[in-house]
N, C-alpha and C positions, 0 to 999 in steps of 0.2 A: 504494500500500500504506500502510495506516495505521501509525502509530508502534507501536501495541500489537501488531499482527500482525508487524511487523518485529522487535520485541523477542522475541515468542514464537517466531518462526522461528530467530533467533540462539540463543536458549536451547535450542530443540529440537535444533539441530545440535550444540551443545555437549554436551547430554545423550547424543546418539548417539555422539559422539566418546568420551565416557567409557564408554559401554557397550562399544564396540569395544576400547577400551584395557583395560578390566578383564577382557575375555575372554582376554587374553594372560597374565593373572596367575593364580596358584594361589588366591588369596583373592578370587575374583570377587564373591562376595556382599557382602563388606564394601566393596569398591570401588564397587559399584552403589549401596549405601545412602549412602555418604559423598559420592561425587562425582556420580553420575548422577541421583539422586533430587531434590536441591535445584533444579537447573535445569529438570528436567521439571515439578516442581510450580509453579515460578515461571512457566513458559510457560503452564500451564493458568490460573493466576490472572491473568496478563496478558490472555489471551483472554477471560476472564470479566469484565474491567474493574476489577480491584482497583487502586486509585489508587496504592498504595505498591509495586506490583510492580517498577516501574522503579527506584525508589530502592534497594529491597532487592537487586535484581539487580546494580545498579552497585556496591554495597558488596561483594557477594560476588565480583564480577568483579575487584576489586582483589586478593582472595585467589587467585582462579584465575590471574590474570596473574602474580603473584609465584610461585606454585607452578610454573607453566609455565616461567618464566625460570630458576628455581632448578634444576628438573629437566633442562632443556636444557643447563645449565652442568655439572651434576654427573654425569649419566648419558648418555653418548653413544649408547647403544643405544636410549634412549627419546626422542631428540632430535626426531624428526619429530612424534610425538604431543605433546610438550611445547610445541613452537613453534606447532602448530595450536591448542593450548589457549590460549596467550598471545594469538594473533591473534584467536581467537573472543572472548576476554575483552574485547579492545579494541572489537570489533563490538558486544558487549553494552553497553558503556559508551556508545558512540555511539547505539545504539538507545534507551537509557534517557534520554539527554540530548536527543534529538530534539524532544520536545514543548516543552521550554524554549527551544531554539534557534528553533523556528518562532514561538513566542510573542514572543520578543524581536525577531525580524525584522519581524513584523507591527506591533508597537508602534513600532519605529523608522520604518517606512514611514508610519505615521499621524501622526507628529510633524512 
């Protein structure tokens, strides 16, 4: 699996988590716009080959991770969704960093 597909899959799962999570709230539309739309759009752009998709996703993953940890700590009823959000944010960071990791390993092997 290519790094772009891995990133798109991680973002797609995160967007699906947010869709399921916002379905449990009264303000579902605002939750979809604020939380589910950005990872879904980034997944599409990653599949289309936008070079900055990984960087943008990694920066947003810092926010998603912080949000998940904060919510897991503050809201025991939302803990499962929040911990899943934090874990998926780490997967997004890994997927975004994978091309750089592979390039570094290749460069080190050639030296």
